[in-house]
C-alpha positions in Angstrom: 2.2 109.6 -136.8 3.7 112.4 -139.4 7.2 112.0 -140.0 9.2 115.0 -139.5 11.1 116.9 -142.2 14.4 116.7 -141.2 15.8 118.4 -144.5 14.0 121.3 -143.2 16.0 121.2 -140.0 18.8 120.6 -142.2 19.0 123.7 -143.9 18.8 125.8 -140.9 21.0 124.0 -138.5 23.7 126.6 -138.7 21.2 129.0 -137.5 19.8 126.9 -134.4 21.3 127.3 -131.0 21.7 124.1 -129.1 20.5 124.2 -125.5 21.3 121.6 -122.5 17.7 120.0 -122.2 18.0 119.5 -126.1 15.4 120.2 -128.9 12.4 118.5 -130.1 12.8 118.0 -134.0 9.1 117.7 -134.3 8.8 121.3 -132.7 11.4 122.4 -134.5 10.0 121.5 -137.8 6.5 123.3 -136.9 8.2 126.2 -136.0 10.6 126.3 -139.3 8.0 125.4 -141.9 5.6 128.6 -142.0 9.0 130.8 -141.3 9.9 129.4 -144.8 6.9 129.8 -146.3 5.6 133.2 -145.5 8.7 134.9 -143.1 7.0 138.3 -143.3 3.5 137.1 -141.8 5.6 134.7 -139.1 7.2 138.0 -138.0 4.6 140.0 -137.4 2.7 137.3 -135.7 5.9 136.7 -133.1 5.9 140.6 -133.0 2.1 140.6 -131.6 2.9 137.7 -129.5 5.4 139.3 -127.7 3.6 142.3 -126.9 0.6 140.1 -125.6 3.8 138.8 -123.1 4.8 142.3 -122.3 1.5 143.0 -121.2 0.9 140.1 -118.8 4.6 141.1 -117.4 2.9 144.4 -116.2 0.6 142.7 -114.2 2.4 139.7 -113.2 3.6 141.2 -109.6 -0.2 140.6 -108.7 -0.2 137.2 -108.7 1.2 134.6 -106.2 3.6 133.5 -108.5 5.1 136.0 -110.8 8.3 134.4 -111.5 6.1 131.8 -114.0 4.7 134.3 -115.8 8.8 135.2 -116.9 9.4 131.8 -116.9 6.7 130.9 -119.6 7.8 134.0 -121.5 11.3 132.7 -122.0 10.1 129.3 -122.6 7.9 130.8 -125.5 10.9 132.8 -126.9 13.6 129.9 -126.8 11.1 127.7 -128.6 10.1 130.0 -131.1 13.6 131.7 -132.5 15.6 128.4 -132.7 18.5 130.6 -133.3 18.8 132.0 -129.8 19.6 135.7 -129.1 19.1 138.3 -132.2 17.3 141.6 -132.2 14.0 140.0 -133.2 13.8 137.4 -130.3 15.5 139.7 -127.6 16.4 136.4 -125.4 19.4 138.4 -123.7 17.6 141.4 -122.9 14.7 139.0 -121.3 16.7 136.7 -119.4 18.5 140.0 -118.1 15.3 141.7 -116.9 14.1 138.1 -115.6 17.0 137.3 -113.1 17.3 141.3 -112.1 13.6 141.2 -111.3 13.3 139.2 -108.1 16.8 139.8 -106.9 15.4 141.3 -103.3 12.4 138.9 -103.5 12.7 136.5 -100.6 10.5 134.3 -102.2 12.7 133.3 -105.0 16.3 133.2 -103.2 16.0 129.2 -102.6 13.8 128.8 -105.9 15.5 126.2 -108.0 13.4 127.9 -111.1 15.0 131.1 -110.1 18.4 130.0 -109.7 18.4 128.2 -112.8 17.4 131.5 -114.7 20.8 133.1 -113.4 22.8 129.6 -114.4 21.3 129.8 -117.9 22.3 133.5 -118.0 26.0 133.0 -117.0 26.3 129.6 -119.3 25.0 130.9 -122.4 25.4 134.9 -122.3 27.5 136.4 -119.8 31.3 137.2 -120.7 32.4 136.4 -117.0 30.2 133.6 -115.5 32.4 133.4 -112.3 31.2 137.0 -111.8 27.8 135.8 -111.6 28.2 132.9 -109.0 30.3 135.2 -106.8 27.3 137.7 -107.3 24.6 135.0 -106.1 26.7 134.1 -103.2 27.1 137.7 -102.0 23.2 138.0 -102.2 22.5 134.6 -101.1 20.6 133.5 -104.1 20.3 129.5 -104.3 22.8 129.0 -101.6 20.5 126.4 -99.9 20.5 124.6 -103.3 23.1 121.7 -104.3 22.8 122.8 -108.0 24.4 126.2 -107.1 27.8 124.4 -105.9 27.6 121.7 -108.7 27.7 124.2 -111.5 30.1 126.5 -110.0 32.4 123.8 -109.2 32.0 122.3 -112.9 32.7 125.9 -114.2 35.9 126.1 -112.3 37.3 122.4 -112.9 36.8 123.4 -116.6 39.1 126.6 -116.6 41.5 124.5 -114.4 40.8 125.6 -111.0 40.4 122.3 -109.2 41.6 123.8 -105.9 38.9 126.1 -106.0 36.3 123.8 -107.0 36.9 121.1 -104.5 36.3 124.3 -102.0 32.8 125.2 -103.5 32.2 121.2 -103.0 33.1 121.3 -99.6 31.2 124.6 -99.0 28.0 123.5 -100.2 28.5 120.1 -98.2 29.2 121.9 -95.0 25.6 124.3 -95.5 23.9 121.3 -96.5 22.6 122.4 -99.7 19.8 120.2 -100.7 19.9 117.6 -101.9 23.0 117.0 -100.1 23.6 113.3 -101.2 23.5 114.3 -104.9 26.1 117.1 -104.0 28.2 114.4 -101.8 27.8 112.0 -105.0 29.2 114.9 -107.4 32.2 115.4 -104.8 33.1 111.8 -104.7 33.5 112.0 -108.4 35.2 114.8 -108.6 37.9 113.3 -106.1 38.1 110.1 -108.4 39.3 112.5 -111.6 41.8 114.2 -108.9 43.2 110.9 -108.5 43.4 109.9 -112.0 44.8 113.2 -112.9 46.5 114.6 -109.5 46.4 118.6 -108.9 49.6 119.9 -109.9 52.0 122.3 -107.9 51.9 125.3 -110.3 47.7 125.1 -110.3 46.1 128.2 -108.7 45.7 128.2 -104.9 43.0 131.5 -105.1 40.0 131.3 -103.3 37.0 130.8 -105.3 35.2 133.6 -104.0 37.0 137.0 -103.8 37.4 137.8 -100.1 35.3 140.9 -99.0 37.1 144.0 -98.2 36.4 145.1 -94.6 35.3 148.5 -93.9 37.3 151.2 -93.0 38.2 150.5 -89.0 36.2 152.6 -86.8 38.2 154.8 -84.2 35.4 155.9 -81.3 35.7 159.9 -80.7 33.3 161.8 -78.2 31.0 158.9 -78.1 30.9 158.8 -81.8 32.1 156.6 -84.6 34.7 158.3 -86.8 37.2 156.9 -89.2 40.8 156.7 -87.8 41.7 159.6 -89.7 39.0 161.8 -88.1 39.7 160.6 -84.6 43.5 161.0 -85.0 43.3 164.8 -86.0 40.6 165.6 -83.2 43.2 164.0 -80.4 45.6 166.2 -81.6 43.4 169.1 -81.6 42.5 168.2 -78.1 46.1 168.0 -77.1 46.9 171.3 -78.5 46.9 174.3 -75.8 43.9 176.8 -76.3 44.1 180.3 -75.8 42.3 182.1 -72.7 39.1 183.1 -73.4 36.7 185.3 -71.1 33.7 183.6 -72.6 33.2 179.7 -72.8 32.9 178.5 -76.3 29.7 176.9 -77.4 30.6 173.1 -78.5 29.6 172.3 -82.1 27.1 169.5 -82.2 28.1 166.7 -84.5 25.8 164.2 -85.8 26.4 160.9 -87.0 24.8 158.2 -89.1 25.4 155.7 -86.1 22.7 157.6 -83.8 20.2 156.3 -86.3 21.2 152.9 -86.6 19.2 151.2 -84.1 16.0 152.5 -85.6 16.8 151.4 -89.1 16.6 147.8 -90.3 19.9 146.2 -90.7 20.3 146.0 -94.7 21.8 142.7 -96.1 25.4 142.9 -96.6 26.6 142.2 -100.4 30.5 143.1 -100.2 30.0 145.3 -102.9 28.1 142.9 -105.2 24.8 144.8 -105.0 24.5 144.9 -108.7 26.2 143.1 -111.3 25.2 145.4 -114.5 23.7 144.0 -117.9 26.1 142.9 -120.7 26.0 146.1 -122.7 26.5 148.1 -119.4 29.8 146.1 -118.9 31.1 146.5 -122.2 30.3 150.3 -122.7 33.9 151.3 -121.8 34.7 149.7 -125.1 32.6 151.8 -126.8 33.6 155.2 -128.4 30.5 157.4 -128.4 29.6 158.4 -132.0 30.0 162.2 -133.4 29.9 164.0 -136.6 32.6 164.1 -138.8 31.9 167.3 -140.1 35.0 169.7 -139.5 37.2 167.2 -138.1 40.8 167.0 -138.8 42.9 164.2 -138.5 45.9 164.8 -136.1 49.6 164.1 -137.7 51.6 163.0 -135.1 54.7 162.3 -137.2 57.3 164.9 -137.9 57.8 166.5 -141.2 61.0 165.7 -143.1 63.4 168.3 -143.8 64.9 166.6 -146.8 63.9 166.5 -150.2 60.5 166.0 -151.5 59.8 162.7 -153.3 60.0 162.9 -156.8 56.9 161.6 -158.8 58.2 160.6 -162.3 55.3 160.6 -165.2 55.3 159.5 -168.6 55.0 162.6 -170.6 
């Protein structure tokens, strides 16, 4: 068996991203050796292989298990680019595309592979992992799997939200998330940590998942659903005296979306969490749109001084 060149790995260790499953030293050496010898050729080969993967994705929807194509592509990217996300690897963009691709596909709602993709995205790239877990809950992704509750509770405990973490454990056990035996064991370990370090009175008691705001209350009006404001205004109009008229007025026909509710299939309620957006979209509020500086003048917000000007002395 050939020995592994650890000196090569040592020289690149600052650019190697650690992963939860660990990396093979032999595989790392195999990837880094050609890169150190002929980087331009290697980058060209990587780009060509990425194009091949993209072509496979175009026809993946025709397969019985299109998710597996995405998983293979992501695995290749992680192994080929040890540094993780970069402009060359495009790992972040790839994970975002893969997770958003199957949000409405019922085949993968309870697929552990799909859930782990979301968890990988939340832990490695998301600027708000808790919101990712909330999004999954609101869209019923991974809610029958113990892994969701274990990872979410661990995140909350890490950030000092131990009341919320306990709530998540209990929710998963109540839903009988599989394997529930493992989830119960994790919960007991969590309770043992609480016994050693009890929850203080100043710790947050906010719920783990934000409450879903109820829709505007509906008040019946003329047999049609209407908002309370519209119903109140209409009642006032009916109570007001109407001028006498020789000709009967034609009643106005009012159409309502409620008339068509019975014919339309009921959509899944996400409580305002229908989309979570990409990392770039979430950061766009802090990005200033670029524009040309030609002809621009800087505004002087200071007040002009009425006193004497500063005398500048120079050697003659």
